[in-house]
VOTOR-718558 format. One record per residue: x, y, z of N, C-alpha, C in turn; residue number from 1; chain. Coordinates in Angstrom, 2 decimals. Layout:
BEGIN
n.u;n.v;n.w;ca.u;ca.v;ca.w;c.u;c.v;c.w;seq;mol
X;Y;Z;X;Y;Z;X;Y;Z;NUM;A .
...
This chain:
BEGIN
n.u;n.v;n.w;ca.u;ca.v;ca.w;c.u;c.v;c.w;seq;mol
129.34;76.86;-40.07;128.72;77.72;-39.55;127.53;78.80;-40.13;1;A .
126.69;78.75;-40.10;125.60;79.76;-41.18;125.44;80.68;-39.77;2;A .
124.18;81.84;-40.33;123.74;82.80;-39.41;122.19;82.22;-39.35;3;A .
121.80;83.07;-38.10;120.23;82.60;-38.46;119.02;83.14;-39.76;4;A .
118.20;82.66;-40.22;117.53;82.61;-41.36;115.83;82.96;-41.13;5;A .
115.42;84.15;-41.46;114.13;84.10;-41.77;113.62;83.51;-42.14;6;A .
112.08;83.25;-41.67;110.93;81.62;-42.30;110.33;82.58;-43.30;7;A .
109.63;83.36;-41.98;108.56;84.04;-42.14;108.70;85.96;-40.86;8;A .
107.60;86.08;-41.24;107.92;87.39;-40.52;107.98;87.32;-39.19;9;A .
108.90;87.38;-38.42;109.52;87.01;-36.55;109.60;85.58;-36.56;10;A .
109.58;84.97;-37.46;110.39;83.14;-37.41;111.38;82.95;-37.69;11;A .
112.11;82.50;-36.96;113.53;82.35;-37.48;114.31;80.86;-37.24;12;A .
115.07;80.61;-38.19;115.52;79.34;-38.06;117.27;79.54;-37.29;13;A .
117.51;79.17;-35.98;118.55;79.96;-35.44;119.50;78.44;-35.19;14;A .
119.32;77.36;-35.42;120.17;76.09;-35.37;120.06;74.72;-36.13;15;A .
120.79;74.51;-36.29;120.93;73.24;-37.25;122.16;72.38;-37.99;16;A .
122.13;72.09;-38.82;123.35;71.56;-39.11;124.24;72.35;-40.14;17;A .
123.70;72.99;-41.10;124.02;74.38;-41.53;124.20;75.84;-40.61;18;A .
123.72;75.94;-39.49;123.75;76.93;-38.94;124.50;77.23;-37.98;19;A .
124.25;76.07;-36.93;124.65;75.76;-35.81;126.06;74.36;-35.72;20;A .
125.66;73.55;-35.15;126.46;72.35;-35.71;126.17;71.10;-36.16;21;A .
126.61;70.26;-36.87;126.20;69.30;-37.70;125.55;68.13;-37.08;22;A .
125.86;68.15;-35.36;124.54;67.16;-35.07;123.34;67.53;-34.14;23;A .
123.43;68.94;-34.62;122.31;69.56;-33.76;121.33;69.35;-35.15;24;A .
119.46;69.17;-34.82;118.42;68.94;-35.12;118.40;70.52;-35.36;25;A .
117.23;70.70;-36.20;116.58;72.62;-36.30;116.02;72.92;-35.02;26;A .
116.39;74.20;-34.73;116.16;75.04;-33.80;115.43;76.31;-33.97;27;A .
114.51;76.74;-33.43;113.93;78.04;-34.19;113.67;79.02;-33.01;28;A .
113.41;80.14;-33.22;112.75;81.33;-32.80;111.28;82.03;-33.41;29;A .
110.66;82.24;-32.17;109.43;82.76;-32.60;109.44;83.76;-31.70;30;A .
109.36;85.16;-32.44;108.74;86.37;-31.71;107.32;86.68;-31.51;31;A .
106.99;87.20;-30.17;106.12;87.28;-30.09;105.47;88.30;-30.01;32;A .
106.32;90.21;-30.57;106.07;91.29;-30.06;107.32;91.64;-29.22;33;A .
108.04;90.81;-28.74;109.14;90.91;-28.06;109.93;89.77;-26.74;34;A .
108.42;89.19;-26.72;108.46;87.89;-26.13;109.04;86.68;-27.06;35;A .
110.23;85.98;-26.60;110.38;84.77;-27.37;109.98;83.80;-27.04;36;A .
109.96;82.76;-28.18;109.33;80.80;-27.50;110.17;80.60;-28.66;37;A .
111.00;79.41;-28.25;112.34;78.69;-28.63;111.90;77.58;-28.50;38;A .
111.93;77.07;-30.15;111.59;75.47;-30.43;112.89;75.06;-30.27;39;A .
112.73;73.66;-29.91;113.81;72.99;-29.81;115.44;73.22;-29.23;40;A .
116.86;72.73;-28.93;117.68;73.30;-28.67;118.53;72.30;-28.68;41;A .
119.10;72.11;-29.92;120.01;71.26;-30.32;121.01;70.34;-29.69;42;A .
121.78;69.65;-30.13;122.18;68.84;-29.47;123.14;68.77;-28.08;43;A .
123.20;69.69;-27.75;124.66;70.31;-26.28;125.71;70.87;-26.83;44;A .
126.17;70.95;-27.60;127.56;71.36;-28.09;127.37;72.79;-28.42;45;A .
126.65;73.36;-28.85;126.41;74.33;-29.85;125.22;75.56;-28.70;46;A .
125.39;75.07;-27.79;124.83;76.51;-26.75;125.06;77.90;-26.84;47;A .
126.26;78.21;-27.04;126.86;79.28;-27.01;126.84;80.01;-28.50;48;A .
126.49;78.96;-29.49;126.55;79.39;-30.87;124.83;79.88;-30.87;49;A .
124.25;78.97;-30.85;122.56;79.25;-30.72;122.32;80.40;-30.10;50;A .
122.89;80.74;-29.14;122.68;82.56;-28.48;123.23;83.38;-29.37;51;A .
124.46;83.09;-29.99;125.42;84.30;-30.96;124.19;84.38;-32.02;52;A .
123.48;83.06;-32.84;122.60;83.42;-33.36;121.74;84.36;-33.38;53;A .
121.08;84.12;-31.90;119.63;84.56;-32.29;119.74;86.45;-31.88;54;A .
121.29;86.22;-30.94;121.83;87.86;-30.75;121.91;88.22;-31.97;55;A .
122.36;87.66;-32.80;123.05;88.32;-34.04;121.85;88.56;-35.29;56;A .
120.50;87.76;-34.71;119.13;88.12;-35.46;118.90;89.76;-35.13;57;A .
118.96;90.37;-33.75;118.78;91.52;-33.41;117.89;91.28;-32.16;58;A .
117.74;89.90;-31.89;116.88;89.59;-30.47;117.89;89.31;-29.12;59;A .
116.97;89.43;-28.51;117.25;89.51;-26.79;117.33;88.21;-26.35;60;A .
118.01;87.18;-26.16;117.88;85.70;-25.61;117.37;86.16;-24.61;61;A .
117.93;87.15;-23.46;116.77;86.95;-22.50;115.32;87.02;-22.18;62;A .
115.19;87.23;-23.59;113.28;88.14;-23.80;112.41;86.34;-24.24;63;A .
113.39;85.02;-23.92;113.17;83.90;-24.50;112.32;83.75;-22.84;64;A .
111.30;83.52;-23.02;110.63;83.11;-21.44;110.21;81.53;-21.91;65;A .
110.06;80.75;-23.03;109.38;79.39;-22.98;110.43;78.73;-24.37;66;A .
110.47;77.36;-23.91;111.44;76.47;-24.76;110.59;75.38;-25.11;67;A .
110.21;75.27;-25.92;109.19;73.62;-26.44;110.09;73.13;-26.95;68;A .
110.25;71.83;-26.26;110.80;70.51;-26.80;110.05;69.74;-27.84;69;A .
110.53;69.95;-28.82;109.13;69.06;-29.25;109.39;67.46;-29.06;70;A .
110.27;66.53;-28.80;110.33;65.54;-28.43;111.81;65.27;-27.52;71;A .
112.03;63.84;-27.15;113.54;63.72;-25.88;114.28;63.25;-26.34;72;A .
114.49;63.77;-27.38;115.88;63.44;-28.29;116.86;64.35;-28.12;73;A .
117.92;63.78;-27.77;119.47;64.56;-27.76;119.66;65.68;-28.43;74;A .
119.34;65.94;-29.59;119.44;66.28;-30.76;118.63;67.50;-30.89;75;A .
117.88;67.47;-29.99;116.49;68.40;-29.78;116.56;68.89;-28.60;76;A .
117.13;68.72;-27.31;116.87;68.93;-25.69;118.32;68.89;-25.03;77;A .
119.36;69.42;-26.09;120.86;69.26;-25.74;121.18;69.82;-24.59;78;A .
120.88;71.69;-25.43;121.20;72.89;-24.52;119.88;73.00;-23.98;79;A .
118.92;72.74;-23.67;117.92;72.93;-22.87;118.34;73.32;-21.63;80;A .
119.22;73.00;-20.83;119.75;72.86;-19.52;120.31;74.63;-19.11;81;A .
121.30;75.02;-20.45;121.87;75.96;-20.38;120.74;77.14;-20.79;82;A .
119.99;77.14;-21.76;119.08;78.08;-22.01;117.75;78.26;-20.61;83;A .
117.71;77.19;-20.19;116.92;77.58;-18.29;117.70;77.97;-17.53;84;A .
118.86;77.89;-17.22;119.77;78.09;-16.64;120.48;79.98;-16.72;85;A .
120.65;79.71;-17.89;120.88;81.43;-18.44;119.68;82.80;-18.31;86;A .
118.88;82.33;-18.80;117.49;83.10;-19.09;116.64;82.74;-18.81;87;A .
116.31;81.55;-17.92;115.29;81.60;-16.89;113.93;81.47;-17.64;88;A .
114.01;80.48;-18.66;113.27;80.01;-20.04;112.92;79.17;-19.08;89;A .
111.05;78.82;-19.61;110.39;77.53;-18.87;109.94;76.03;-19.55;90;A .
110.66;75.12;-19.63;111.15;73.83;-20.79;109.55;73.66;-20.80;91;A .
108.99;73.08;-21.95;107.39;72.38;-22.41;107.91;71.66;-23.02;92;A .
107.01;70.09;-22.59;106.94;69.02;-23.59;106.10;68.27;-22.89;93;A .
105.55;67.40;-24.14;104.75;66.26;-23.67;105.01;65.84;-22.88;94;A .
104.10;65.62;-21.09;104.08;64.49;-20.39;104.90;63.15;-20.44;95;A .
104.52;62.92;-21.83;105.09;60.82;-22.09;106.18;61.35;-22.49;96;A .
106.87;62.40;-23.17;108.35;62.70;-23.33;108.99;63.27;-22.03;97;A .
108.54;63.59;-21.07;109.06;64.39;-20.02;109.90;63.80;-19.23;98;A .
109.44;62.68;-18.83;110.06;61.39;-17.78;111.72;61.56;-18.28;99;A .
111.84;61.06;-19.20;113.39;60.35;-19.77;114.41;62.12;-19.62;100;A .
113.99;63.00;-19.61;114.45;64.17;-19.64;114.87;64.45;-18.14;101;A .
114.10;64.51;-17.48;114.27;64.51;-16.11;114.39;63.56;-15.20;102;A .
114.99;62.56;-16.12;115.63;61.22;-15.62;116.78;61.34;-16.30;103;A .
117.11;61.82;-17.53;118.71;61.80;-17.53;119.05;60.10;-18.44;104;A .
117.85;60.22;-18.83;117.64;58.28;-19.18;118.55;58.83;-20.77;105;A .
119.56;57.54;-20.51;120.51;57.98;-21.85;120.12;57.07;-23.14;106;A .
119.09;55.82;-22.87;118.35;55.56;-23.98;117.27;56.31;-24.28;107;A .
116.51;56.46;-23.75;115.29;56.89;-24.34;115.52;58.04;-24.86;108;A .
116.94;58.91;-24.16;116.70;60.43;-24.93;118.26;60.35;-25.99;109;A .
118.68;59.08;-26.34;119.54;58.71;-27.24;120.40;58.93;-27.26;110;A .
120.76;59.82;-26.47;122.33;59.96;-26.01;122.99;59.04;-26.08;111;A .
122.82;57.44;-25.60;123.57;56.32;-26.31;124.44;56.67;-27.36;112;A .
123.38;56.89;-28.31;123.20;56.35;-30.03;124.36;57.84;-30.70;113;A .
124.14;58.48;-29.43;125.20;60.18;-29.79;127.14;60.01;-29.21;114;A .
126.57;58.84;-28.42;128.25;58.56;-27.38;128.39;60.06;-26.53;115;A .
127.14;60.18;-26.02;127.21;61.50;-24.99;126.38;61.06;-23.89;116;A .
126.07;62.37;-23.05;124.92;61.74;-21.75;124.37;62.85;-21.81;117;A .
123.18;63.39;-21.14;122.13;64.06;-20.96;122.00;64.31;-19.27;118;A .
122.31;65.56;-18.56;121.91;65.70;-17.36;120.46;65.95;-16.89;119;A .
120.00;65.28;-15.96;118.56;65.43;-15.65;118.33;66.91;-15.53;120;A .
116.97;67.19;-16.36;116.92;68.68;-16.34;115.27;68.65;-16.48;121;A .
114.56;69.44;-15.69;113.37;69.64;-14.89;112.56;70.25;-16.04;122;A .
111.46;69.74;-15.98;110.71;70.59;-17.13;109.34;71.16;-16.64;123;A .
108.89;71.90;-16.56;108.14;73.19;-16.00;106.87;72.96;-16.23;124;A .
106.40;72.84;-17.32;105.17;72.50;-18.06;104.89;71.50;-18.78;125;A .
104.32;70.73;-18.45;103.99;68.97;-19.19;102.69;69.43;-19.55;126;A .
102.57;68.95;-21.19;100.89;69.11;-21.76;100.84;67.33;-21.71;127;A .
99.37;67.33;-21.09;98.70;66.18;-21.39;97.59;66.06;-22.76;128;A .
97.27;66.70;-23.03;96.14;66.80;-23.62;96.90;66.51;-25.87;129;A .
95.52;66.09;-26.28;95.71;66.08;-27.74;96.51;67.38;-28.56;130;A .
95.68;68.26;-27.95;95.66;69.88;-28.41;95.75;71.11;-27.34;131;A .
97.11;71.46;-27.21;96.81;72.58;-26.31;97.12;74.06;-26.75;132;A .
96.56;74.71;-26.60;97.03;76.58;-26.96;97.67;77.38;-25.76;133;A .
99.53;77.84;-26.26;99.78;78.46;-25.96;99.25;79.95;-26.26;134;A .
99.14;80.58;-25.21;99.16;82.33;-25.55;100.33;83.28;-25.10;135;A .
100.95;84.08;-26.70;101.54;85.13;-25.83;101.18;86.32;-26.59;136;A .
100.63;87.23;-25.75;99.91;88.26;-26.29;98.72;87.90;-26.63;137;A .
98.87;88.70;-28.05;97.62;88.35;-28.36;97.73;86.97;-29.41;138;A .
98.59;86.32;-29.53;99.00;85.19;-30.37;98.60;84.83;-29.57;139;A .
98.15;83.17;-30.81;98.15;81.42;-30.20;99.30;81.04;-31.06;140;A .
99.99;79.88;-30.33;100.68;79.05;-30.86;100.48;77.54;-30.18;141;A .
100.01;76.92;-31.24;99.54;75.29;-31.19;100.35;74.62;-31.18;142;A .
100.45;73.34;-29.60;100.90;72.53;-29.94;99.73;71.00;-30.00;143;A .
100.38;70.04;-30.82;100.06;68.59;-31.17;100.22;67.88;-30.28;144;A .
99.85;67.08;-29.81;100.47;65.74;-29.65;100.43;64.71;-30.63;145;A .
101.76;64.09;-30.90;101.57;63.61;-32.81;102.58;62.69;-32.54;146;A .
102.44;61.43;-31.56;102.92;60.21;-31.04;103.30;59.58;-32.08;147;A .
104.72;58.77;-32.26;104.83;57.80;-33.38;106.37;57.61;-33.22;148;A .
107.33;58.51;-33.53;108.66;58.83;-33.54;109.12;58.68;-31.93;149;A .
108.21;59.18;-31.02;108.10;59.04;-29.81;106.98;59.15;-29.28;150;A .
106.51;58.70;-27.91;105.11;58.53;-27.47;104.66;59.96;-27.10;151;A .
105.67;60.36;-26.76;105.19;62.45;-26.65;105.62;63.23;-27.32;152;A .
105.81;62.70;-28.84;106.31;63.78;-30.06;105.37;64.65;-29.92;153;A .
105.52;66.06;-30.43;104.75;67.43;-30.41;104.82;67.74;-31.88;154;A .
104.04;68.33;-32.39;104.16;69.19;-33.48;103.48;71.05;-33.22;155;A .
103.89;71.94;-33.64;103.32;73.29;-33.14;103.42;73.64;-34.64;156;A .
102.36;74.78;-34.50;102.14;75.62;-35.70;101.45;76.72;-35.20;157;A .
101.66;77.89;-35.68;100.97;78.97;-35.69;100.77;79.49;-37.21;158;A .
99.98;80.83;-36.92;99.94;81.35;-38.29;100.28;82.76;-38.32;159;A .
101.26;83.18;-39.47;101.37;84.22;-39.21;101.77;85.13;-40.64;160;A .
101.43;86.20;-41.12;101.60;86.75;-41.98;100.55;85.97;-43.16;161;A .
99.54;85.41;-42.57;98.51;84.99;-43.65;99.25;84.07;-44.67;162;A .
99.83;83.44;-43.65;100.61;81.60;-43.49;100.57;81.26;-42.38;163;A .
100.59;79.65;-42.61;100.36;78.34;-41.87;102.08;77.78;-41.70;164;A .
102.39;78.01;-40.55;103.76;77.58;-40.38;103.69;76.57;-39.29;165;A .
104.37;75.77;-39.95;104.08;74.24;-38.95;105.47;73.62;-38.57;166;A .
105.61;73.48;-37.17;107.27;72.91;-37.14;107.04;71.35;-36.66;167;A .
107.44;70.77;-37.68;106.94;68.80;-37.62;108.58;68.34;-37.49;168;A .
108.81;68.43;-36.64;109.95;67.74;-36.24;110.10;66.19;-36.61;169;A .
110.94;65.63;-36.91;111.13;64.60;-37.36;109.80;63.44;-37.74;170;A .
109.49;64.08;-38.85;108.16;63.47;-39.48;108.61;62.08;-40.38;171;A .
110.18;61.99;-40.49;110.25;61.01;-41.34;110.54;59.66;-39.77;172;A .
110.84;59.86;-39.08;111.15;58.57;-38.00;112.61;59.39;-37.33;173;A .
113.20;58.10;-37.04;113.34;57.07;-37.25;111.99;56.12;-36.36;174;A .
111.77;54.92;-36.56;110.94;53.96;-35.49;111.72;52.87;-34.79;175;A .
111.83;53.17;-33.55;112.77;52.17;-33.18;112.03;51.21;-31.87;176;A .
112.14;50.32;-31.17;111.37;49.78;-30.47;112.06;50.89;-29.27;177;A .
113.69;50.98;-28.86;113.81;51.90;-27.96;113.84;52.91;-27.71;178;A .
112.95;53.55;-28.16;112.26;55.16;-28.53;110.84;54.97;-28.03;179;A .
110.28;53.48;-27.57;109.12;53.53;-27.91;108.40;53.98;-28.93;180;A .
108.16;53.38;-30.55;108.31;54.18;-31.77;106.76;53.32;-31.49;181;A .
105.15;53.71;-32.70;104.85;53.21;-33.22;104.13;53.75;-34.48;182;A .
104.25;52.77;-35.35;104.08;53.06;-36.92;102.35;53.75;-36.81;183;A .
101.56;53.03;-36.18;100.16;52.82;-36.44;99.82;54.64;-35.88;184;A .
100.43;54.80;-34.52;99.99;56.07;-34.05;100.63;57.27;-34.99;185;A .
102.13;57.03;-35.54;102.34;58.23;-36.33;101.58;58.35;-37.69;186;A .
101.00;57.02;-38.11;100.42;57.41;-39.44;99.11;58.67;-38.92;187;A .
98.35;58.43;-37.96;97.82;59.06;-37.42;97.72;60.28;-37.06;188;A .
99.08;60.46;-36.87;99.76;61.77;-36.39;99.75;62.74;-37.47;189;A .
99.80;62.14;-38.85;100.26;62.56;-40.09;98.97;62.97;-40.62;190;A .
98.13;61.84;-40.38;96.88;62.63;-41.51;96.53;64.41;-40.50;191;A .
96.61;63.56;-38.92;96.88;65.23;-38.04;97.26;66.61;-39.08;192;A .
98.29;66.39;-39.15;99.41;67.37;-39.79;98.51;67.97;-41.33;193;A .
98.78;66.70;-42.06;98.10;66.68;-43.29;96.90;67.65;-43.33;194;A .
96.00;67.57;-42.59;94.73;68.46;-42.40;95.38;70.14;-41.54;195;A .
96.23;70.21;-41.72;95.73;71.60;-41.50;96.36;72.22;-42.34;196;A .
96.72;71.68;-43.54;97.22;72.59;-45.02;97.94;73.35;-44.01;197;A .
99.26;73.15;-44.12;100.20;74.19;-43.19;100.95;74.77;-45.02;198;A .
101.11;75.80;-44.55;101.63;76.48;-45.92;103.52;76.80;-45.73;199;A .
104.12;76.40;-44.69;105.31;76.15;-44.62;105.37;75.10;-43.79;200;A .
106.74;74.07;-43.79;106.85;73.28;-43.00;108.07;73.09;-42.03;201;A .
108.52;73.48;-41.31;109.64;73.80;-40.77;110.24;72.16;-40.16;202;A .
110.83;71.26;-40.77;111.00;69.97;-40.54;112.66;70.46;-39.66;203;A .
112.78;68.96;-38.99;114.12;68.60;-37.73;115.14;68.23;-38.80;204;A .
115.35;67.75;-39.86;116.45;67.38;-39.83;117.03;67.58;-41.83;205;A .
115.42;68.20;-42.66;115.62;68.07;-43.81;115.47;69.06;-44.43;206;A .
115.08;70.57;-43.64;114.74;71.16;-44.39;113.73;72.30;-44.31;207;A .
113.19;73.77;-44.82;111.96;74.01;-45.09;111.47;73.94;-46.22;208;A .
110.43;73.14;-46.36;109.45;73.42;-47.05;108.53;74.08;-47.50;209;A .
108.00;75.05;-48.62;107.47;75.20;-49.19;107.20;75.35;-50.94;210;A .
105.84;75.76;-50.98;104.52;76.14;-50.58;103.34;75.09;-50.21;211;A .
102.43;75.21;-49.58;101.17;74.04;-49.31;101.38;72.42;-50.12;212;A .
101.48;72.93;-51.30;101.88;71.67;-52.09;102.88;70.82;-51.80;213;A .
104.10;71.26;-51.75;105.41;70.72;-50.96;105.13;70.44;-49.81;214;A .
104.67;70.68;-48.94;104.48;70.19;-47.29;103.70;69.19;-47.96;215;A .
102.52;69.13;-48.51;101.88;67.80;-48.15;102.22;66.50;-48.88;216;A .
103.12;66.85;-50.33;103.90;66.00;-50.77;104.86;65.47;-50.02;217;A .
105.77;66.07;-49.29;106.96;65.50;-48.12;106.28;64.60;-47.24;218;A .
105.46;65.03;-46.40;104.78;63.88;-45.84;104.00;62.64;-46.40;219;A .
102.85;63.00;-47.62;102.74;62.11;-47.83;103.65;60.90;-48.95;220;A .
105.07;61.54;-48.63;105.87;61.05;-49.35;106.68;59.41;-48.29;221;A .
106.37;59.97;-47.07;106.58;58.87;-46.01;105.63;58.24;-45.95;222;A .
104.48;58.80;-45.70;102.99;57.65;-45.59;103.39;56.52;-46.46;223;A .
103.38;56.82;-47.77;103.99;55.77;-48.53;104.65;55.34;-48.25;224;A .
105.91;55.53;-47.71;106.99;54.90;-47.55;106.79;53.67;-46.76;225;A .
105.59;54.36;-45.82;104.95;53.05;-44.57;103.87;51.91;-44.95;226;A .
103.36;52.77;-46.36;102.17;51.69;-46.05;102.12;50.32;-46.06;227;A .
């Protein structure tokens, strides 16, 4: 287990294989002047580790107002109920993936693939548009609908310290019928992400990519694999 890592001013990696547990996808915290936004929540077995990593970074988990789930797979949503119950944060995700979370669907959440289960968990705000902006104080956090891996996948981005930071979880897939995957839609989603010209890519499983040229190379590499 490692510790939280600063990606750029006020943006922290607080979970993932080298930071919390091996079955966790990456989790992040964005500090908006004291109000905290969490992005994804691991596979469920590391709730207290994630909490400790937040605290060790000098942040108060009680200040997490919002937890954004980028899609409905267990390695991204597992500790969502813990953070909602313990700290009162609101869970946000796209409407097309929210049903599996609220129903605790073992197939669509991929819980069955992990040999575990996911308890039904309420989603407080369901995004329905292609691009919604969440505002925290005077700052904006952009939520883009990027279907492909799942029908309701989201990518998140913000501009911080002169750089554009993109949270593009599971760009690599996989693409399975049981997940409702769609390669055609995924390709269009990747074009949206390339158009952002992000300086930093925070990917769900394969690390942090920067500068801009490496972000483009990473996304282009998967597009070529599926051409």
